[in-house]
N, C-alpha and C positions, 0 to 999 in steps of 0.2 A: 544560516538562513532563517529568517523569521517566518512565522506562519503565513502572513499575508503574501510574502514573496513566494512561499511554497505553493499556495493556492493559485496565485497568478501564473506560475510556471506550469502547473497542472492544467489550468484553463487553456493556456496557449498551446500546450502539447496535445490536448484532447479535443479542442474545439468547443468545449463547454463554457457556460457562463461561470463567473467566479463563485457564485453561490452553489451551483451544481458541482463545481470542482471541489469546493470545501466539503460538501456533504459526501461526495465520492471519496475524497481523501480520508475522511474519518472512518467511513465504512470499510474502505480497503485496509487501512491500518488495523482496524478491529479484527477483520477476518484474517489478516496476516498473523496477528498475535495468537489467534486460535490455532493456527497452523504450526506455530513455532513452539519450541520448548519454553518453559517458564523463564529459565535463565537468559535465553537468547531474546525473548520478548522484552524482558526488563532492560537488558543491555541496549537493545535498539531504541527503546523508549527514552533512555537517558541521552541519546544522541540527537533526538528530534527536538524541534522548537518546543518550548514549555507548554504551549496550548495544544500540542499534538502528542504529548508524552504520557497521557493518561490511558495507555493501552490496557486491556484486560490481561490478567495473568495468562501466560502461554499454556496451552493445553496439549500441544503436539498432536492434534487430531490429524488423521490421515484422510485427505481428500484432494482431488486433482484440480486443475485450473478451471474446468467447466463448472464444477460445484462452487469453487471460489467466486467465479463471476456470477453464478446464480444467486449466491448469498448477498453479494454486494448489490446486484440488480434489484433483488427483493427489497433491500433497505432503501435504495435511492429512488426507485421507480423509473430508472433509465432503461432504455432498451438493452438487449444483450450486446449489440454492436457498440453502442455508446459506452457501456460498462467495460467491455473488453478493451477498447481503445483507452478508456480512462484509467483502468487498472494498470495497464502498461505505462501510461504517463506518470502515475503515482510511483510505481516501482522505479522508473528511470529517475524521478526526482528524489526519491529516497536514496538511490545510488549516488547521485550528485551531492546529496547532503551529508551522508555518512562516510563516503569514500569507498575505495575499492576493497580494502581489507575487510572492513566490517560488513559490507554488502555481500562479500563472498561467504562470510559466516552465516548470514541470513539465507542466502540462496543454496547453501550446502544442505539445508534441511528441506528444500523444496525440489519437486521434479523439474526437469529441464524446461518444460513448457512455461514455467514462471519467469524465465529469463527475459528481460526486456529486449526488444529488437535493437540491434546495433545500428 
C-alpha cells in the first residue's frame, strides 16, 4: 500500500479530510513508535510505505490509550473523539498493511485497549 492510499483509507474510516488523515497518521505512528521497543518500531517501519517509515526509535514508554490519544490530539489539534476514531482507523489500516502476524507482534506490546474494533 502506498502512502496516498493509506491516507485515503484512514480518511474514509475516520471521516476526516485527507490532509487531517495524513497528519493524524504521522502523529499516530510517531506515538506508536514511542510505545514500542526499538526493534519492533524498526521492524514496523520497514513494512510501511517509504514516506511513512521514518518513525522515531522505539522507547518502550509505558502509557495507556488515553495518554496515547492525548499526545496525538495535542499534535493534530483534533478533538479527543476525532482523534480516538482516527487512531483506531490508523491502527486498522496498519493491520491491513502489515498483515496479521506482524500486527500481533506490535499489539503484543500494547494494552488490549489499543486493539482496533473488529
